[in-house]
DRENDO-1510 file (C-alpha; in Angstrom, 1 decimal, always signed):
<recs>
REC; n; res; u; v; w
REC; 1; MET; +0.0; +0.1; +0.1 .
REC; 2; LEU; +1.2; +3.4; -1.0 .
REC; 3; ILE; +2.0; +6.1; +1.5 .
REC; 4; SER; -0.4; +8.4; -0.5 .
REC; 5; LYS; -3.4; +6.2; +0.3 .
REC; 6; SER; -2.6; +6.5; +4.1 .
REC; 7; MET; -1.1; +9.8; +4.7 .
REC; 8; VAL; -3.2; +12.8; +6.1 .
REC; 9; ASP; -3.2; +15.0; +3.5 .
REC; 10; LYS; -4.7; +18.3; +4.8 .
REC; 11; VAL; -1.7; +19.0; +7.1 .
REC; 12; ILE; -1.6; +21.6; +9.9 .
REC; 13; THR; +1.4; +23.6; +9.4 .
REC; 14; ILE; +3.3; +26.5; +11.1 .
REC; 15; ASP; +5.7; +29.4; +9.8 .
REC; 16; LYS; +9.2; +29.3; +10.9 .
REC; 17; GLU; +8.7; +32.7; +12.7 .
REC; 18; ALA; +5.8; +31.8; +14.7 .
REC; 19; ASN; +6.4; +31.7; +18.6 .
REC; 20; ILE; +6.2; +28.6; +20.7 .
REC; 21; PHE; +2.7; +29.4; +22.2 .
REC; 22; GLU; +1.3; +29.4; +18.8 .
REC; 23; ALA; +2.7; +25.8; +17.9 .
REC; 24; LYS; +1.6; +24.6; +21.3 .
REC; 25; GLN; -2.0; +26.0; +20.8 .
REC; 26; LYS; -2.2; +24.3; +17.3 .
REC; 27; MET; -1.1; +20.9; +18.9 .
REC; 28; GLN; -4.0; +21.2; +21.5 .
REC; 29; GLU; -6.5; +22.4; +19.1 .
REC; 30; TYR; -5.9; +19.8; +16.4 .
REC; 31; ASN; -4.8; +17.0; +19.0 .
REC; 32; ILE; -1.4; +16.5; +17.1 .
REC; 33; ARG; +2.1; +15.9; +18.1 .
REC; 34; HIS; +4.2; +17.2; +15.1 .
REC; 35; ILE; +3.8; +20.1; +12.9 .
REC; 36; PRO; +5.7; +20.4; +9.6 .
REC; 37; VAL; +7.3; +24.0; +9.1 .
REC; 38; VAL; +7.0; +25.4; +5.6 .
REC; 39; ASP; +7.9; +28.5; +3.7 .
REC; 40; GLU; +5.6; +30.8; +1.7 .
REC; 41; ASN; +5.5; +28.1; -1.0 .
REC; 42; ASN; +4.7; +25.3; +1.1 .
REC; 43; LYS; +8.1; +23.9; +0.8 .
REC; 44; LEU; +9.1; +22.0; +3.9 .
REC; 45; ILE; +12.1; +23.4; +5.9 .
REC; 46; GLY; +11.6; +21.7; +9.3 .
REC; 47; ILE; +9.4; +20.1; +11.8 .
REC; 48; VAL; +8.3; +20.6; +15.4 .
REC; 49; THR; +7.3; +18.2; +17.9 .
REC; 50; ASP; +5.2; +18.3; +21.3 .
REC; 51; ARG; +8.9; +17.1; +22.9 .
REC; 52; ASP; +10.6; +20.3; +21.3 .
REC; 53; ILE; +7.8; +22.5; +22.8 .
REC; 54; ARG; +8.0; +20.8; +26.2 .
REC; 55; SER; +11.8; +21.3; +26.3 .
REC; 56; VAL; +11.2; +25.0; +26.2 .
REC; 57; LEU; +8.2; +25.4; +28.4 .
REC; 58; PRO; +9.0; +23.6; +32.0 .
REC; 59; SER; +10.3; +26.8; +33.6 .
REC; 60; ILE; +6.7; +28.2; +33.2 .
REC; 61; LEU; +5.4; +25.2; +35.0 .
REC; 62; LEU; +8.1; +25.3; +37.8 .
REC; 63; ASN; +8.0; +28.9; +38.6 .
REC; 64; ASN; +4.8; +30.5; +39.3 .
REC; 65; ILE; +6.4; +33.5; +41.0 .
REC; 66; ASN; +7.2; +35.4; +37.8 .
REC; 67; LEU; +4.9; +33.5; +35.4 .
REC; 68; GLU; +4.4; +36.4; +33.4 .
REC; 69; GLU; +7.9; +37.3; +33.1 .
REC; 70; GLU; +8.7; +33.7; +32.0 .
REC; 71; LYS; +5.9; +33.9; +29.3 .
REC; 72; LYS; +7.4; +36.9; +27.9 .
REC; 73; LYS; +10.9; +35.6; +27.8 .
REC; 74; ILE; +9.5; +32.3; +25.9 .
REC; 75; SER; +7.5; +34.2; +23.8 .
REC; 76; GLN; +10.6; +35.4; +22.1 .
REC; 77; PHE; +11.5; +32.0; +20.9 .
REC; 78; ARG; +10.6; +31.4; +17.3 .
REC; 79; ILE; +9.9; +28.0; +15.8 .
REC; 80; LYS; +12.9; +28.2; +13.6 .
REC; 81; ASP; +15.0; +28.2; +17.0 .
REC; 82; ILE; +13.7; +24.8; +18.4 .
REC; 83; MET; +12.5; +23.0; +14.9 .
REC; 84; THR; +14.3; +20.2; +13.6 .
REC; 85; LYS; +15.9; +21.3; +10.1 .
REC; 86; ASN; +15.8; +19.0; +7.0 .
REC; 87; PRO; +13.5; +16.2; +8.7 .
REC; 88; ILE; +13.6; +12.7; +7.2 .
REC; 89; THR; +10.9; +12.7; +4.7 .
REC; 90; LEU; +9.0; +10.1; +2.5 .
REC; 91; LEU; +7.7; +10.4; -1.0 .
REC; 92; PRO; +3.9; +9.7; -1.9 .
REC; 93; THR; +5.3; +6.5; -3.8 .
REC; 94; HIS; +6.9; +5.0; -0.8 .
REC; 95; THR; +4.9; +2.2; +0.8 .
REC; 96; ILE; +3.8; +1.7; +4.3 .
REC; 97; GLN; +6.5; -1.0; +4.8 .
REC; 98; ASP; +9.1; +1.6; +3.9 .
REC; 99; ALA; +7.5; +3.8; +6.7 .
REC; 100; LEU; +7.5; +1.1; +9.3 .
REC; 101; LEU; +11.2; +0.2; +8.6 .
REC; 102; LEU; +12.1; +3.8; +8.8 .
REC; 103; ILE; +10.2; +4.1; +12.0 .
REC; 104; GLN; +12.1; +1.2; +13.7 .
REC; 105; LYS; +15.5; +2.6; +12.5 .
REC; 106; THR; +15.0; +6.3; +13.4 .
REC; 107; LYS; +12.6; +6.0; +16.1 .
REC; 108; VAL; +10.6; +9.0; +14.8 .
REC; 109; GLY; +7.1; +9.1; +15.2 .
REC; 110; ALA; +5.8; +10.8; +12.1 .
REC; 111; PHE; +7.3; +11.6; +8.8 .
REC; 112; PRO; +6.2; +14.5; +6.3 .
REC; 113; VAL; +5.5; +13.5; +2.9 .
REC; 114; VAL; +6.9; +15.7; +0.0 .
REC; 115; ASP; +7.0; +15.5; -3.7 .
REC; 116; GLU; +10.2; +15.5; -5.6 .
REC; 117; SER; +10.5; +19.2; -5.3 .
REC; 118; GLY; +10.4; +19.4; -1.6 .
REC; 119; ILE; +6.6; +20.5; -1.4 .
REC; 120; LEU; +4.8; +19.3; +1.5 .
REC; 121; THR; +1.8; +17.1; +0.3 .
REC; 122; GLY; +1.1; +15.1; +3.7 .
REC; 123; ILE; +2.1; +13.6; +7.0 .
REC; 124; ILE; +2.1; +10.1; +8.1 .
REC; 125; SER; +2.6; +8.8; +11.7 .
REC; 126; VAL; +2.6; +5.6; +13.5 .
REC; 127; ARG; -1.2; +6.0; +14.3 .
REC; 128; ASP; -1.8; +6.3; +10.4 .
REC; 129; LEU; +0.3; +3.1; +9.7 .
REC; 130; LEU; -1.6; +1.1; +12.3 .
REC; 131; SER; -4.7; +2.1; +10.9 .
REC; 132; ALA; -3.4; +1.0; +7.4 .
REC; 133; PHE; -2.2; -2.4; +8.7 .
REC; 134; ILE; -5.3; -3.0; +10.4 .
REC; 135; SER; -7.2; -2.4; +7.0 .
REC; 136; VAL; -4.7; -4.7; +5.1 .
REC; 137; LEU; -4.6; -7.3; +7.6 .
REC; 138; GLY; -8.4; -7.6; +8.1 .
REC; 139; ILE; -8.2; -7.5; +11.9 .
REC; 140; GLY; -11.0; -4.8; +12.1 .
REC; 141; GLU; -13.3; -7.6; +11.7 .
REC; 142; PRO; -14.1; -10.1; +14.7 .
REC; 143; GLY; -12.1; -13.3; +14.1 .
REC; 144; THR; -9.3; -15.4; +15.4 .
REC; 145; LEU; -5.6; -15.5; +15.1 .
REC; 146; LEU; -4.1; -19.3; +14.9 .
REC; 147; GLY; -0.4; -20.1; +14.8 .
REC; 148; ILE; +0.9; -22.8; +12.6 .
REC; 149; ALA; +4.5; -24.5; +12.8 .
REC; 150; VAL; +5.2; -25.8; +9.2 .
REC; 151; GLU; +8.3; -27.5; +7.6 .
REC; 152; ASP; +10.2; -24.8; +5.3 .
REC; 153; LYS; +9.4; -26.2; +2.0 .
REC; 154; PRO; +7.2; -25.6; -1.0 .
REC; 155; GLY; +3.6; -26.5; -0.9 .
REC; 156; GLN; +2.8; -26.1; +3.0 .
REC; 157; MET; +1.0; -22.9; +2.5 .
REC; 158; LYS; -1.5; -24.2; +0.0 .
REC; 159; LYS; -2.2; -27.3; +2.2 .
REC; 160; ILE; -3.1; -25.2; +5.0 .
REC; 161; VAL; -5.2; -22.7; +2.9 .
REC; 162; ASP; -6.9; -25.6; +1.4 .
REC; 163; ALA; -7.7; -27.2; +4.9 .
REC; 164; ILE; -9.4; -24.1; +6.3 .
REC; 165; THR; -11.4; -23.1; +3.3 .
REC; 166; GLU; -12.8; -26.7; +3.2 .
REC; 167; GLU; -14.4; -25.9; +6.5 .
REC; 168; ASN; -16.1; -22.6; +4.9 .
REC; 169; ILE; -13.9; -20.4; +6.8 .
REC; 170; SER; -13.0; -17.0; +5.4 .
REC; 171; PHE; -9.2; -15.5; +5.7 .
REC; 172; GLY; -8.7; -11.9; +7.0 .
REC; 173; SER; -5.2; -12.1; +6.2 .
REC; 174; ILE; -2.4; -14.5; +6.5 .
REC; 175; MET; +1.3; -14.0; +7.6 .
REC; 176; VAL; +4.4; -16.1; +7.3 .
REC; 177; CYS; +7.2; -15.5; +9.8 .
REC; 178; LYS; +10.7; -16.7; +9.3 .
REC; 179; TYR; +11.5; -17.0; +12.9 .
REC; 180; GLY; +11.2; -20.0; +14.6 .
REC; 181; LYS; +13.2; -23.5; +14.8 .
REC; 182; LYS; +15.6; -24.4; +12.1 .
REC; 183; GLY; +13.9; -25.8; +9.2 .
REC; 184; GLU; +10.4; -24.2; +10.0 .
REC; 185; ARG; +8.1; -21.2; +9.4 .
REC; 186; SER; +5.4; -19.9; +11.5 .
REC; 187; VAL; +2.2; -19.2; +9.7 .
REC; 188; PHE; -0.4; -16.8; +11.2 .
REC; 189; PRO; -3.7; -17.0; +9.4 .
REC; 190; TYR; -6.4; -14.3; +10.8 .
REC; 191; LEU; -9.7; -16.2; +10.3 .
REC; 192; LEU; -13.0; -14.4; +10.5 .
REC; 193; THR; -14.6; -16.9; +12.8 .
REC; 194; GLN; -14.6; -17.4; +16.6 .
REC; 195; ASN; -15.3; -20.9; +16.1 .
REC; 196; VAL; -11.8; -22.7; +15.2 .
REC; 197; ALA; -11.7; -25.8; +17.4 .
REC; 198; THR; -12.5; -28.0; +14.5 .
REC; 199; VAL; -10.0; -26.6; +12.0 .
REC; 200; LYS; -7.3; -26.8; +14.8 .
REC; 201; LYS; -8.0; -30.6; +15.4 .
REC; 202; LYS; -8.0; -31.1; +11.4 .
REC; 203; LEU; -4.5; -29.2; +11.0 .
REC; 204; GLU; -3.2; -31.3; +14.2 .
REC; 205; LYS; -4.2; -34.7; +12.4 .
REC; 206; MET; -2.4; -33.4; +9.4 .
REC; 207; GLY; +0.7; -33.2; +11.3 .
REC; 208; TYR; +0.8; -29.3; +12.3 .
REC; 209; LYS; +1.7; -28.1; +15.4 .
REC; 210; ILE; -0.6; -25.4; +16.7 .
REC; 211; LEU; +1.2; -22.4; +18.3 .
REC; 212; ASP; +0.1; -20.0; +20.9 .
REC; 213; PRO; +0.7; -16.6; +18.9 .
REC; 214; MET; +1.6; -14.8; +22.3 .
REC; 215; GLU; +3.7; -17.7; +23.6 .
REC; 216; TRP; +5.5; -17.8; +20.1 .
REC; 217; TYR; +6.0; -14.0; +20.3 .
REC; 218; ILE; +7.6; -14.1; +23.7 .
REC; 219; GLU; +9.9; -16.8; +22.6 .
REC; 220; GLN; +11.3; -14.6; +19.9 .
REC; 221; LEU; +12.2; -11.7; +22.4 .
REC; 222; PRO; +15.9; -11.3; +23.2 .
REC; 223; GLN; +16.7; -13.3; +26.4 .
REC; 224; ASN; +18.5; -11.1; +29.2 .
REC; 225; LYS; +21.7; -12.6; +30.3 .
</recs>
């Protein structure tokens, strides 16, 4: 799925000469945590986050004696003084997979989306990506996630899909993970039914091991030494 299909295209932006309180007010009004900074041509020049704002504001919260004086001092700060310049961006033609890998690598919570000229066209956040994957994986509908350990060889996926569809059960999605015992793959079909007892027994009779998805995940976590 392309970024252009999941991003927010009506972006709240701010000018580099705006003060800190204007950015704070916009974040509260629109319930957002990232505001792209653009020039008069809507070209991206930076981004400011709620963390950037908080880094400037604590003195107001900790000192009520000279509150007005503190506000006056802080109002002299401009967005250009605290924004991240030349932020990491994505193109509309990037995929949500690209965005997820970039988030994992950079630990950034949102990326401005720009065209080839650097003009802002949207913004995509972790929340948007989660919504996109819920849609792609079909987990917005009631269902059950199964875990199945299979031999890492051709033909296994077809056998599993055929066995499940023979029971008149529809798929929301199906994922295959390489993590597991040597020579095995872990398959996770999301089935659009709550009644999976029959299909579990059927798969076990076929020689497959049924996995608990949560236990499987915990086993993949790094072990503390």
